[in-house]
N, C-alpha and C positions, 0 to 999 in steps of 0.2 A: 777856649779858655784853658789855662794851665796854671800850675802853681809851683812854688818852691819853698824851702825852709830857710829862714834867715835869722840868725841869732836866737835859735830855739823857738821861733814863732812861725807858723805856717803863713805864707804869703800867697795870695791868689791873684793871678794876672789874666789879662785878656789876650786874644790873638792879636796879631800885628795891626789889624784894621779896627780893633776895638780899644776904647780908653781903658787904662788900668783901673782895677777895682781897689787895689791897695798900692802903696809906693813900691815900685819895682827895684830891687837891688841890681847891681851889675850882673850880667849873665855869667861872669866868671866867678862870682861869689860861691864859695864852697860851703858845704854842710859842716857844722862843727861837731856833730855827734852822729852815731849810727841811728837810723830811723827807717821807717817803712813808707813807701809811696803806694797809694791806692789809685789806680787808674779806673775811674768810675764812668760807666757808659750812660748813667742817668736812666737806665732801663732796669726796673726792679726785677725783671725776669732774667736778666743777663748778669751772671756773677761778675763782680769787680775783679780786676787783675792787680795783685799786690807784688811789688818787688822790694828787695832789700837795697838800701842805699848806704854805701860805705862813707866814712868820714873823708872829706876832701873832694868828693864828687861835685863838680860844678852844677849849678841849677840848669844851665843850658843842656847839659848831658842828660839830665832827668827828663826834660821836656822832649828830647829826641827819642826817649824810650816809649812815648805814648804812640798809640796807633791812630789811623785816620778816623776811626769811629769814636775815639775818645772825645767826649765833650766837656769833661770836668775831671780834675785831678784833686785828690786830697792827700796831703802828706801828714803822716802821723810822726811827730817828733817829740821834743821835750816841752814841758811847760803847757802852753795853750794849744788848742786845736782851732783852726779858723776854717770855716766852710762857707764861702761866699758871703752871706749876709750877716753872720753872727760869730761871736767868739765865746766858746763854752769851756769853762775850766775842766781839767781832767777829773773824772769821777774816781772816787776811792771807795773803800769798804764802808765809809761813813757818809751818810747823805749830806749834801751841801745846802746851806740855807740860800734862799733867793735874795739877792741884794737889789737895791734900786737900779743899779747900773746893769744888772744881768737880766732883769725882768723882761725887757724887750727881746733879748736873745732867746729866752725860753719860749716866749710867745711865737717867735719865728720858727723855732725848732718844732713846736707843736703843730704849726701849720704844715710844715714839710712832712712830718710823720703822717698826717692825714692824707696828704697827697701821695706819699709812697704806698700807704695802705690801699688806696684806690687803684694805684698802678699794679698792685699785686692781686687784684680781683676781689678785694674786700669792699662791700658797698658803702660802709660807713665806719668811721673811727671816732671815738669820743674818749674823753679823759675825765677821771673823777678822783676824789681823795678817798681816804679809808673809812670815813664816817658812815656807819650803817645802823645807827641806833634804832630808828623806827622799824627797819627790816629785821633787826635782831629780835625785837619784841614779837613781831609777827611769827618768826620762826619758832620761838619758844612756845607761843600759844598753839601753833600747829602741832608741834611735837607733843605737848601736854594733852591735846585732844586725841592723840593716837592715830592721826590721819596718815602717818607715814607707813603704817602697816608693818611689814617685815623688813623695811629698809632701815635696819638698825644703824647702818653707817651714818645716817643723818644725825644720830645722837652722839657720835664719837667726836673726838678732837676738841672737846670743850668749846671755847669761844673762838677758835681759829676760823671757823666758817664766817663769822660776822666781824672778825677783827683781822683784816688782811696783814697788818704789820706783825701779828703774832704767828701767822702761818709762814710768812717770809719776812724775817727781821729786816728792818731798815726800809721797808716799803713805804713810799710816800704817795705814789700815784698808781692808778690802774688804767692802762690803756685798754679800753673795751672796744670790740669790733663785732660787726655782723656781716654775714655772707649768705646771700640768697641760695636756696637749694631746690626750689620747685622746678623739675626738669621740663625742658621745652618739648620733648617727645614722650610718647607713651600713652597708654589708655588713661582717660580722665578718671579722677577719683570717684565722681558721682556715678559714672556708668558701671564701674566695678561694684560699687556698693549696691546697685540695683539688680545685679545678677548674682543671685544667691549661690549658684554653683561655682562661682569663681572665688579666688582668695584675695582678700584685701590686705596689702602691706602698706603701712604708713609711708607717705611719700618721701620722708627724709631718709628712709633706709633702702631705697631702690638702687642706689648706686654704690660708689666706694665709701668706705667708712669715713664719716666726716671728721672723726678725731684725727685721722692721719692727714687729711687734706688741709684742715685748718691749722693744725700744729706746724706743718711745714711752712705755711704762709706766715704765721706769727714769728717763727724762727728767722725767716727771711727778713721780716720787718725789723726784728731786733738787731740782726746783723747790719742792716741798712743804717740804723740809728748809731750803732757802734762805730761805723766808719766815720761818723762825724764827731761823736763825743769821746771816743776812746772807750776802754773797758768801763762798763757800768753794771750795777747790780740789777738783775732781772730774772724772772721765771715765767715760763709760758704755761697756760692752762687751757684745756678744751674739755670741759665736762669730765674732769679726771681727778679732782681733788676737792676738799671741803671749801668750795667757793660759791658764794651767792651770786651767780652770774647774771641773773635777771635783775636783781637789785642793783648791782654795779652798773649794768647797761642802762637802767632807768636813770640813775644818778649822772651817768655820763652823757645823757641827752639822746640816747639811741631810740627812745620810745617810752611808752608807759606800760606798766603791768595791767593787763585787762582783767575783766571779771573771771575769765577762764584761767587766769594766772600765767598766761603766756605774754611775752612782750609784743607790743603793737606799735606800728609806725604809720603815720597818716598817709604816707606815700609809698609804703612797701608792705603793709599788712603785717603778717606774722610768719611767713614762710622763709625763715632764715635761721642760721646757726649763730651762736655766740662764742666768743673766745676772749681771752684776756692775757695781757702782759703786766705782771706786777713789777714795778720798777722803783728805784731810788732817785730817779730824776725828778726834780721839783717843777714839773710842768704846770702851766695854768690849766685850771679845770673848766669843763663845760657846764652850762646850766641845764637842769632837767627840763623836760617839756611837760605841758599840761596833759592831764587825763582827758580823753575824748570819748569815753564809753557812754556818758550820759545816762539816759534811762533804758538803754538797750539791754535786753536779757536774752537775746537769741541763743547765745552759747549755753546758758543755763537750761533753757527749755529743750534744746535739741539733744543734750547728752543722753545717750541710750540707757545709761545706768544711773542717771541723776547723781553723778559724782561731784558736781559743783553744788555743794549744799547751801551755799550763800555766795553773794558776790565776793570775789577774791578769796574764796575758801574752797579748796579742793580736797575731798576725802579720797586719797589715793587708793584706799582699799576697795573702792567701787569703780575706779577708773580702768577702762579697758587697756590702756597702755601699761598700767601697773600689772594688771592681771595676766597679760600675755607676754610681758617682758621681764618685770622685776620679780614677780611671784614665782617661786620654784616648786610650790606644793600644789595641792588640789584647788582648782577654781571653784568658789562657792556655787553650789547647785542652782540657787535662785538667780544667779547672775548669768549663767551659761546661755539661756535663750536670748538674752539681751545683747550678747556679743555679736550675733549674726555671723557674717562671713569674715570678720576681722581676725586675722591670724597673727598679726604682728603690729601692735599699736593701733591708734585711732586718731582720726583727723576731723571728726565731725564738728567740734567747736571752732575749728579754723575754717572749715568749708562754709559755715553759715555766717561767719563774722562779716559784717558789711565792709569793714576796712580792707578785707582781702580782695575787694573789687579792684584795688589799686596795687595788688601784689605784682612784683616783677619776676618773670621767669629767669631761671639761671642758665647762663651760657657755658657753665663749667662741664666739660666732657665727663669728669669724674662722677657727676651726679646723675648721669643718664641711666635709665633702667638697665639692669643686667639680668641675663638668663630668663627674660620674659616675666619677671616678678611684678610687673605693673598690672597684671591681670591674669594669672595662670588658673587653670582648672584645679579645684580642690583635690580631686582624685589623683591628679598627676603629681602634685607636690607631696601628697600623702604617701605615694608609692616610692619616693626617694629612699634609697638605702642611706645608711649613715655616711658612707664614703661619698655618695652623691651630694648629700647635704653639705659636707665639709668642703667639697670641691666647688660647689655652686655658691657658697657663701664666703669663700675665701676673700679677704679684704673688705668684707661687708660687716656692718654693725649687727646684722641678724645673727651671726655666728655665736655671739655672746650668750644667747639663751640656751644653746645646746640642742642636740638632736631630740632628746626626750621631751623637752617642752615644746619643740617644734611639732612633734606628733600629737602631743596633748592639745595644743591650740587648734590644729587642723581637725582633730577628732571632734572637738566642740563645734566647729564650723560645719562639719559634715552632719552633725546632729541637727543643725538648723537649716540644712539644705533641703531642697525638694526630694521626696522619696522616689528613687528609681533604682534599677538593678545595679548600675555602675557605683552608686553611692553605697548601697548595702554590701556589695561584693568587696569594695575597698575597706569597709569597716570590719567585715568578717575576716579579712586577711590579717588584721592586726589584733583580733580579739584575744589571742594567746601570746601577745608580745611579752618579752621577758620583764619589761618594766611594769610594776604594779600601777604606777601613775598613768601610764598609757592605757593599760587594760581598763582601769576605772572609767576613764573618759570615753573610751570606745564603747563600753557596755552602756553607759548613759546615752550615747548617741544612737546605738542600735535600739534601745528602748524607746526613743522618740519616734523611730520609724515603724515600730510594731504596735504602737498605741491605737 
């Protein structure tokens, strides 16, 4: 299949043995204006090749510029863009209303966006509008209760978090995606938690920083869309701005928010990341799915610190993920014994969830465990120098907590570990650490072993 521009409109044709998709002008017909041709391999992982076309260049000459592997061409010219099945008006800085004539074209584009997302390694793509009224009320109540602890950034930005069109002007739709992260290789989470002398790291943080991986995929998806629509308004987010990502994903049909406040999918559980593209494209929206938690309260009962204070209500101040990642100060003494050997995050509510029996493992190499962090000995990671910490967490989400909190967390875990010479020697080696925060938690841990 190949295409050419005729009278300012893109025309797409088939190969010689295929019927034409659109009326074919004569091969000697020349372009009337300068434009660009995108030779698209239809492989989302392979960048498209773009060439400039000068006025007067015949369409037959353009077709000859394609390579043997080219399966589709898209020419960006003036006026409209035509891409196979649909005709989409050029996007401008102002969003365009959907007309009756264009509704089918937007529907077809939405279908293609989902297919392109899957080709990029995203397990699901959904689309929603900007209405988050019910979730906005939930957020306000959660903040009013003080459940966010020291995460004061949750209070900032006014209503931008629950009003996407105020965060990114002209936003009409949010393309929400999910990507599995549970690695295929490495020690099982359950086995590490049962060995008190080992360090447990939340499974999402074992490999490369998910922010980088997903942001790259979302940008590739946006570029893919732009090849069809021309320039359009969009912005990519991966847990990096005031965005209610779980609420948006729920409205986009990617799952439902469970009692543990994580997003759940009947066929994929909850071991996945979320990301978004805010856009001014008036795409058709997907329908939310039903909540399937029923009477189950497994996540509520298993939480080591009882942080799930009620169904769908999480007190972050008690959550181990908050205590070991978000909190920068001293971990409350009464919660330290409950942390066990969890030094970065906690997965207990996911591990016990019945829906995670259907979770899919990730084939992404970027999410495979690095530096043996799927089950290292506590005394070994506690002995890391700051230089070793920075080197072994390079490109990892773990680095964001910093070396001081890394030692604080492991100090608590060593206080909960079985008493032996190796543990006590490791703690004694840090008892005079320059950081008062580290010294405090080491002293607590040593006290546990001398009781």
